[in-house]
C-alpha positions in Angstrom: 24.7 42.1 28.9 26.9 44.5 29.3 26.7 47.5 31.6 27.1 50.2 28.1 24.6 48.8 26.2 21.6 50.3 25.8 17.7 49.3 24.9 15.8 51.1 23.1 11.4 50.2 23.9 8.2 51.8 23.4 5.7 50.6 24.9 2.1 49.7 23.4 -1.0 49.3 24.7 -2.7 46.1 22.6 -5.8 44.6 23.3 -6.3 40.3 23.3 -8.8 39.3 20.5 -9.3 40.2 16.9 -12.1 41.1 16.0 -14.5 38.9 14.2 -15.2 41.9 11.1 -11.9 42.0 10.1 -11.9 40.1 6.7 -9.9 37.7 5.6 -6.9 37.4 3.3 -7.8 35.8 0.1 -4.8 33.1 -1.0 -2.8 34.1 -3.0 -2.9 32.0 -6.6 0.8 32.5 -7.3 3.4 29.8 -7.0 5.1 30.3 -3.2 8.5 32.0 -3.4 11.3 30.9 -1.1 12.1 33.1 1.0 14.7 32.2 3.8 17.3 29.3 1.2 17.1 31.7 -1.6 21.0 32.5 -1.2 22.9 30.3 1.8 24.8 33.3 4.2 28.8 32.9 2.0 29.2 36.8 2.6 28.6 38.4 5.8 26.1 41.0 3.6 23.9 38.4 2.9 24.6 36.5 6.1 23.2 39.9 7.6 20.3 39.4 5.4 19.2 35.4 6.2 19.2 36.3 10.0 17.7 39.4 8.7 14.3 37.3 7.5 14.6 34.0 10.3 13.7 37.2 12.6 10.8 38.1 10.8 10.2 35.0 10.3 10.0 34.4 14.1 8.8 38.2 15.1 5.9 37.4 12.8 4.8 33.9 14.6 4.3 36.3 18.2 2.4 38.8 16.4 0.3 35.4 14.5 -0.7 33.7 17.4 -0.1 36.1 20.0 -0.9 39.5 19.5 -3.5 38.2 17.1 -2.7 39.9 14.5 -4.9 39.1 11.3 -4.1 36.5 8.7 -4.1 39.2 6.0 -0.9 40.8 7.0 1.1 37.8 6.3 2.0 36.9 3.0 3.0 33.0 2.6 6.6 31.6 1.9 8.9 28.1 1.8 12.1 28.4 4.7 13.4 25.4 2.1 10.5 22.4 2.4 8.4 24.0 4.9 6.1 27.0 4.9 6.0 30.3 6.9 3.4 33.3 7.3 6.1 36.5 6.8 5.2 40.4 8.0 5.5 41.8 5.2 6.7 45.0 6.6 7.0 47.5 3.1 3.5 46.8 2.0 0.6 48.6 4.3 -3.4 48.8 3.7 -3.3 51.4 7.5 -6.0 49.8 8.9 -4.4 47.8 11.9 -2.8 50.6 13.8 -1.0 47.8 16.1 0.6 46.0 12.7 1.6 49.3 10.9 3.4 50.7 13.7 5.6 47.4 14.1 6.2 47.2 9.8 7.4 50.5 10.4 9.7 49.7 13.5 10.7 46.9 11.1 12.0 48.4 8.4 14.4 50.8 10.4 15.5 47.2 12.6 16.5 46.0 9.1 18.1 48.6 7.9 20.1 48.2 11.4 21.3 44.7 11.0 21.9 45.2 7.6 24.7 47.7 9.4 25.7 45.3 11.8 24.0 47.7 14.6 22.1 44.8 16.7 22.5 41.8 19.6 18.8 41.5 19.9 15.2 42.1 19.4 12.5 41.1 22.1 8.3 41.3 22.6 8.0 41.7 25.7 3.9 40.7 26.8 2.6 41.8 30.1 -0.7 43.6 31.9 -0.7 47.5 32.6 0.5 50.6 30.8 4.2 48.6 31.8 4.7 45.0 29.9 7.6 44.7 31.5 6.6 46.0 35.2 4.3 42.8 35.4 5.4 40.6 32.0 3.8 37.0 31.3 6.2 36.5 28.2 9.3 37.3 26.4 10.5 36.8 23.4 13.6 37.5 22.8 16.1 37.6 19.8 19.9 36.7 19.1 21.9 38.3 16.3 25.2 39.1 17.0 28.5 39.3 14.7 31.9 36.9 14.7 34.2 39.3 14.6 35.5 37.7 11.4 32.8 40.6 10.0 35.3 43.6 10.9 38.0 41.4 9.3 36.9 40.5 5.9 34.9 42.8 3.3 31.0 42.7 3.3 30.9 40.7 0.2 33.6 38.8 0.2 33.2 34.9 -0.8 33.4 32.8 2.2 32.1 29.4 0.8 30.7 26.4 2.3 31.8 23.0 3.0 28.3 20.3 1.9 28.3 19.9 5.0 28.6 23.0 6.5 25.3 23.5 3.9 23.2 21.2 5.2 23.9 21.5 8.2 23.4 25.2 8.5 19.9 24.3 6.8 19.0 22.0 9.6 19.3 24.0 12.2 17.4 26.4 10.5 14.4 24.4 10.2 15.2 23.2 13.3 14.9 26.7 15.0 12.0 27.4 12.9 10.0 24.5 13.2 10.6 24.9 17.5 8.8 27.9 16.8 5.9 27.0 15.4 4.9 24.5 17.3 5.6 26.1 20.6 4.1 29.6 20.2 0.8 29.3 21.0 -2.7 30.9 20.5 -3.4 33.8 22.4 -6.4 31.8 24.2 -4.7 32.2 27.3 -3.4 36.2 27.6 -6.1 38.0 29.3 -8.2 40.9 27.7 -6.3 43.5 28.4 -2.7 42.4 27.6 0.2 44.9 25.8 3.1 44.3 25.0 6.2 46.3 24.2 9.9 45.7 21.8 13.5 45.7 23.2 16.2 46.6 20.9 19.5 45.8 22.4 22.3 48.1 20.0 25.8 46.1 19.4 29.0 48.1 20.4 29.7 48.6 17.2 26.6 50.8 16.9 26.6 55.1 16.3 25.2 55.9 19.5 23.1 58.3 18.7 20.8 55.7 16.7 17.0 56.8 17.5 13.8 55.1 16.2 10.3 56.9 16.7 8.9 57.0 20.1 12.2 54.8 21.3 13.5 55.7 24.3 16.8 54.2 25.8 16.7 52.3 29.4 19.2 50.8 31.2 18.5 47.0 32.1 16.3 44.5 29.9 13.0 43.2 31.6 13.5 40.2 33.6 11.9 37.3 35.8 12.5 35.6 38.8 11.7 32.4 37.6 10.5 31.5 34.4 9.4 28.8 32.3 11.5 28.5 29.3 9.6 26.8 26.5 11.6 27.4 23.3 15.0 27.2 23.1 17.7 27.9 19.7 19.7 28.8 18.1 21.8 28.4 14.6 25.3 30.0 13.6 26.4 31.2 9.8 30.1 32.1 9.4 29.6 35.5 10.2 26.6 35.0 12.8 25.8 33.3 15.8 22.0 33.0 16.4 19.7 31.9 18.8 15.7 32.9 20.0 14.4 32.1 23.8 11.3 32.2 25.1 10.1 32.3 27.9 7.1 33.0 30.2 7.1 33.1 34.3 6.5 31.1 36.3 4.0 30.6 39.2 6.6 29.3 42.1 10.6 28.0 42.9 10.3 25.0 42.0 11.8 23.5 38.9 12.0 26.5 37.6 14.7 28.7 35.6 16.4 31.9 36.7 15.9 34.4 34.0 19.2 35.8 34.2 19.9 32.6 31.6 19.1 33.8 29.0 
């Protein structure tokens, strides 16, 4: 990360465990809609929307399984042949404070992605008032734009070959399978865990970007030693998207440094 990058961050305490009184969302009767591959990323504009959708699927997995968001907060969609559960950031019932708050942040993050202003989004889970001081897990999503994004009109079409189309779908499905398989239910988190959201702005972003309740910090949350339990990436013609999930390691033996991710 370059020295001039800023990270905006908000901490918000969240007590683990879903309430047993929460009502489950009834199963939808309508046909499940294609979400990710409805349009392949043949323009800058569509590519930004494509990586935005992968990001929300990843954030939704973390929110459901690690932050214990109730199932009524998600909708079921398709990514090719795979069913995914996705937070709907534009639907709010006001029942769950943390879900309402994250949806508000996501709406602003979406706006920035569609302008090419975000390089990275990360969720840190830890203990204490500042999860970054005692981190347990970090889920980092990178969505960096290639130079081509600044050389063509955002609606100029650059077609994919059949081979490129097939590879992109395979890479996206592999990435999502990695998230679904390796992000576990929150059975091993302490009851008093907290979480924060961090956003790294790109070099093309305006200097005065703001999200309500966020503040700027100079350094990303890091561990001395970590276990990396998810590492996946893919590329469109316009973006490099990657996800890395790490957890704190107990010792130096056979562990990776957090500096690499």
